[in-house]
Every structure is written in structure tokens, then in C-alpha cells.
C-alpha positions in Angstrom: -26.7 183.2 -36.6 -29.9 182.7 -34.3 -33.1 183.3 -35.1 -34.5 183.1 -31.5 -35.4 185.8 -29.3 -32.2 185.6 -27.4 -31.5 188.3 -24.5 -29.3 190.4 -27.3 -32.0 190.6 -29.4 -34.6 191.4 -26.6 -32.1 194.2 -25.7 -32.1 195.5 -29.4 -35.7 195.7 -29.0 -36.0 197.7 -25.9 -33.1 200.0 -27.4 -35.4 200.6 -30.5 -38.4 201.1 -28.3 -36.4 203.8 -26.1 -35.6 205.6 -29.5 -39.1 205.6 -30.8 -39.1 202.7 -33.2 -41.3 200.1 -32.7 -39.1 197.0 -33.9 -40.2 193.3 -34.7 -37.5 191.0 -33.7 -35.7 188.8 -36.5 -37.3 185.4 -35.9 -38.5 182.0 -37.5 -40.4 183.9 -40.2 -37.2 185.8 -41.6 -35.5 182.3 -41.5 -38.3 180.6 -43.6 -38.2 183.3 -46.1 -34.3 182.9 -46.3 -35.0 179.2 -46.7 -37.8 179.2 -49.4 -35.8 181.5 -51.5 -32.3 179.9 -51.1 -33.9 176.8 -52.2 -35.5 178.9 -55.5 -32.1 180.0 -56.0 -30.6 176.8 -55.9 -32.9 175.5 -58.6 -32.5 178.5 -60.8 -28.7 177.9 -60.6 -29.0 174.3 -61.6 -31.3 175.7 -64.4 -28.6 178.2 -65.4 -26.1 175.2 -65.3 -28.4 173.4 -68.1 -29.2 176.7 -70.2 -25.3 177.3 -70.4 -24.6 173.7 -71.2 -27.1 173.5 -74.1 -26.6 177.0 -75.2 -26.3 176.0 -78.8 -29.7 174.3 -78.7 -31.6 176.8 -81.3 -34.6 177.5 -79.2 -32.5 178.3 -76.2 -29.7 180.2 -78.3 -32.5 182.4 -79.5 -33.2 183.4 -75.8 -29.8 185.0 -75.4 -28.5 182.3 -72.7 -25.4 184.6 -71.2 -28.0 187.2 -71.0 -30.4 185.4 -69.2 -27.8 183.6 -67.0 -26.3 187.1 -65.9 -29.7 188.2 -65.1 -30.3 185.3 -62.9 -27.2 185.8 -61.2 -27.8 189.7 -60.5 -31.2 188.5 -58.9 -29.1 186.3 -56.5 -27.1 189.2 -55.7 -29.9 191.5 -55.2 -31.2 188.7 -53.0 -28.0 188.7 -50.7 -28.3 192.5 -50.6 -31.8 192.5 -49.5 -31.0 190.3 -46.5 -29.0 193.1 -45.0 -30.9 196.0 -45.9 -34.3 194.4 -44.9 -32.5 193.0 -41.8 -33.9 189.4 -42.3 -30.4 188.7 -40.6 -28.7 190.2 -37.9 -26.7 193.2 -39.0 -23.6 192.8 -37.0 -19.6 192.7 -37.4 -17.4 194.5 -39.5 -18.6 192.6 -43.0 -22.6 192.8 -42.7 -22.7 196.3 -41.1 -20.8 197.5 -44.4 -23.9 199.1 -45.6 -22.4 200.6 -48.7 -21.0 197.2 -49.7 -24.6 195.1 -49.2 -27.0 198.0 -50.2 -25.4 200.1 -52.8 -23.0 197.7 -54.7 -25.1 194.4 -54.2 -28.4 195.4 -53.9 -28.5 198.2 -56.5 -25.8 198.1 -58.7 -25.0 194.7 -59.3 -28.8 193.5 -58.2 -31.6 195.7 -59.1 -29.7 197.7 -61.8 -28.1 195.0 -63.4 -31.2 193.1 -63.8 -33.2 196.0 -65.0 -30.3 197.0 -67.7 -30.0 193.6 -68.5 -33.7 193.1 -69.4 -33.5 196.3 -71.4 -31.0 195.1 -73.3 -32.5 192.0 -74.1 -35.4 194.1 -75.5 -33.1 196.3 -77.5 -31.9 193.0 -78.9 -35.3 192.2 -80.1 -35.6 195.8 -81.6 -32.2 195.4 -83.4 -33.5 191.9 -85.0 -37.0 192.5 -85.7 -37.4 196.4 -86.9 -33.7 197.1 -87.6 -33.1 193.6 -89.3 -29.6 193.6 -88.1 -28.0 191.0 -85.4 -27.4 192.1 -82.1 -23.6 192.2 -82.0 -20.9 194.9 -82.9 -21.8 198.3 -82.7 -25.1 197.4 -81.8 -24.0 195.3 -78.5 -21.3 198.0 -77.6 -23.3 200.7 -77.8 -25.8 199.1 -75.3 -23.3 198.0 -73.0 -21.7 201.6 -73.2 -25.0 203.4 -72.2 -25.6 200.8 -69.2 -22.0 201.4 -68.2 -22.1 205.1 -68.2 -25.5 205.3 -66.2 -23.9 203.1 -63.8 -21.0 205.1 -63.4 -22.7 208.3 -62.9 -24.9 206.8 -60.1 -21.6 205.8 -58.5 -20.3 209.4 -58.8 -23.5 210.7 -57.5 -23.5 208.1 -54.7 -19.9 209.0 -53.5 -19.9 212.8 -54.0 -23.1 212.9 -51.4 -22.6 213.5 -47.9 -22.4 209.9 -46.2 -25.6 210.8 -44.2 -27.5 211.6 -47.4 -27.0 207.9 -48.7 -26.8 204.8 -46.8 -25.5 204.5 -43.1 -25.6 202.0 -40.3 -27.9 202.7 -37.5 -26.1 200.9 -34.5 -29.3 201.5 -32.0 -31.5 199.1 -34.1 -28.6 197.4 -36.1 -29.9 198.3 -39.4 -28.8 200.1 -42.7 -31.0 203.1 -43.5 -31.2 204.9 -46.7 -31.8 208.7 -46.7 -35.2 210.1 -48.7 -32.9 211.9 -51.1 -31.2 208.9 -52.0 -34.0 206.7 -52.0 -35.4 209.2 -54.8 -32.1 208.8 -56.8 -32.4 204.9 -56.7 -35.8 204.7 -57.7 -35.6 207.5 -60.1 -32.6 205.1 -61.8 -34.8 202.1 -61.8 -37.8 204.3 -63.3 -35.7 205.3 -65.9 -34.5 202.2 -67.0 -37.9 200.5 -67.2 -39.3 203.3 -68.8 -36.8 202.8 -71.6 -37.5 199.4 -71.6 -41.1 200.1 -71.8 -40.6 202.6 -74.9 -38.6 200.0 -76.8 -41.3 197.2 -76.4 -43.9 199.9 -77.2 -42.2 200.1 -80.6 -42.0 196.3 -80.9 -46.0 195.9 -80.1 -46.7 195.1 -83.9 -43.8 192.7 -84.4 -44.4 189.4 -86.2 -42.9 187.1 -83.6 -43.4 183.1 -83.7 -42.5 182.7 -80.0 -44.3 185.7 -78.5 -41.2 187.8 -77.3 -43.1 191.2 -77.6 -45.7 189.6 -75.2 -42.8 188.1 -72.8 -41.5 191.6 -72.6 -44.8 193.3 -72.3 -45.6 191.0 -69.2 -42.3 191.7 -67.7 -42.7 195.2 -68.0 -46.3 195.6 -66.6 -45.1 193.3 -63.6 -41.9 195.5 -62.7 -43.8 198.8 -62.9 -46.5 197.4 -60.7 -43.5 196.3 -58.3 -41.7 199.5 -58.7 -44.9 201.6 -57.9 -45.2 199.3 -54.8 -41.6 199.4 -53.9 -41.7 203.4 -54.1 -44.8 203.7 -51.9 -43.6 201.6 -49.0 -40.2 203.5 -49.1 -41.7 206.7 -48.6 -45.0 205.6 -46.4 -43.0 203.3 -44.4 -39.5 204.7 -44.0 -38.3 202.2 -41.6 -40.5 199.2 -43.0 -37.7 196.5 -42.5 -38.6 197.1 -38.6 -42.0 195.4 -39.5 -42.0 191.9 -39.8 -45.2 191.7 -42.2 -43.9 194.4 -44.3 -40.0 193.4 -45.1 -41.4 189.7 -45.4 -43.9 190.8 -48.1 -41.6 193.1 -49.9 -38.9 190.7 -50.0 -41.4 187.8 -51.2 -43.1 189.9 -54.0 -39.7 191.2 -55.3 -38.2 187.9 -55.4 -41.1 185.9 -56.8 -41.9 188.4 -59.4 -38.4 188.2 -60.7 -37.9 184.8 -60.7 -41.6 184.4 -62.4 -40.4 186.9 -65.1 -37.3 184.7 -65.9 -39.3 181.4 -65.9 -41.9 183.0 -67.9 -39.5 183.8 -70.8 -37.4 180.6 -70.7 -39.6 177.6 -69.2 -41.1 176.3 -72.7 -37.6 176.1 -74.1 -35.9 174.6 -71.5 -38.5 172.6 -70.7 -38.7 170.7 -74.3 -35.0 170.9 -74.3 -34.8 168.3 -71.7 -38.1 166.4 -72.3 -38.7 166.1 -76.4 -35.2 167.9 -77.6 -35.4 166.7 -81.3 -39.4 167.0 -81.5 -39.4 170.4 -80.2 -36.5 171.5 -82.4 -38.2 170.3 -85.6 -41.6 171.8 -84.3 -39.8 175.2 -83.7 -37.9 175.4 -87.1 -41.5 174.5 -88.9 -42.7 177.5 -87.1 -40.2 179.8 -88.4 -40.3 178.6 -92.1 -43.9 179.1 -91.9 -43.8 182.4 -90.4 -41.1 183.5 -92.9 -38.7 184.1 -89.8 -35.5 182.3 -90.5 -33.3 185.5 -91.2 -34.5 187.3 -87.9 -33.8 184.1 -85.9 -30.7 183.4 -87.8 -31.7 179.8 -88.5 -31.5 178.3 -91.6 -34.1 175.3 -92.5 -31.1 172.8 -92.9 -29.5 173.6 -89.6 -28.8 170.7 -87.2 
């Protein structure tokens, strides 16, 4: 796949211009975005491997390691979908031009929606522990998973019952995937709904006594994501063909993934760093703080645990 201004790319730009579309060619700036974010996700997957390997280390265990690993995997799938929807790569051929696969299933369902719903489930887990004094398992975990699945199924049904031209379609002239205004509203509505639910849960958690700032972590997550959602929604409706503009597509992609990665590391960095650098000392400090705050029950840690 070339990132040079080849004759084929020149033809694409000219055809788009004849169709009334000002199209910036795919170039080295797109390659730089792909290289930077690919490197970021390579480092992230190394961190996920470390997290899973040390999942029984109490400070990491309290962060729900498998849930956080699933969030990172969904972020990467979202990134792959973004490469196609935002035309950072040449959307040609039978595979890449499958807009339903890359834009609906990868970018939305297993990408943005999955990241959003898993983060909301994490907030609900904290709600169960700190406000309901219940471990997040059994019927509580099953109920959260069931609601998330039902929402996804409803979204899929809506997607496949809408006329093809009203969802996502491939535009051969400019070799891009295009999403209708109606479908943009459906997608944004779903994401706003999930994050409003997340914010409502975190509002209930605002006064909890927490040794490790869980409520602050989730407040920062909600504030950042609402800002990003607002930015994305404005871009989608004010610049419906924003992937044709190099500055907009790069800005939108970098903002989305840098914010998502910042939030993941904001939650995980302290525990992972201390697990790697000062494992035993930090564990002792961590348990002492729980004992002082009287939160051993909420964290399911006994004073004599190893």
C-alpha cells in the first residue's frame, strides 16, 4: 500500500473534484499517524500481557484486569475500523471496501460501543462494591452483561433493517465509506446513552470513601469522553465528509485514541508501575492504607493476605 502521490491517487483526487468533493490525498501524514498509534498499541499489548500475568497481585486484581484487558483489545479494534472509515489507508479491494465489516462491526460494535459499555460495567462494579456492599459477580455481573448484549442486539437489528443507503455504504468515486445522517444519529445516540448511564452511576459514587481514587478516575473518564463525544458529534454534522480533509481526519483520529489511551493508563499506571518496580513494598503500603481506611471488605482483602 503506497502513501506516495501515485498516478492512481491523482486520478482519485481528480474524480472527486469533478464530483464536487475537495479530497486531500492519502500521504505521509496518514502513514505517520498509523506508525505512531501502532507503536502505542504495541506497547499497550505488552502492558496487557504484564497485567494478565500479574492478575492475582491484589492492587492489580482490584482494577478488574480482564475487564481492562478487554477494553484495550476493543480500543485496538476501534483503531483498525478508524483506518478504513477515515480513509487513512486506500479503501480498495474486496476486504477493505467492506464498510459493514470495518465501520459497523469493528469500529462501532466491537470498538467504540464495547469500550464504552465495558467502562460503564466497571463503574457498575464499583457501585455494587461501595454502595451495595456486594461483590461484582453472580447475578450482578450477569445482569450487566445481559443489558449490554441486548443494547448491542437492538443496534444490530436496527442496522440491518434500515435500507442499505441509510446506513454505511462504499463510494467508489472517492474510494471511501460513507455514513448517512440518520445512521450517524443512531450511532451517536447509542454512545451518548451508554456514557450518560456511566455518568449517572458515577454521580451516585461521588461521595464514596475510596482509598485509591476510583471515583475520581471514573469522573475524569466521563469528563474526557463527553468532551470527545461532543467534538465527534459536531464534526460528523458540520463536516460530513471530514475524512476527505487531511487535517480533520488526523486530528479526529489522534484525539480519539490519545484520549482513550490516556484514560486507560490513568486508571492502570500507578498499580502496574509499582507492581513492576516495588512490588512487595507497594503491596504492604496498599494493605496498610486499606486497613487505615477500613475498606478491606470492599476490596475483598484480608490483612493477612499474601
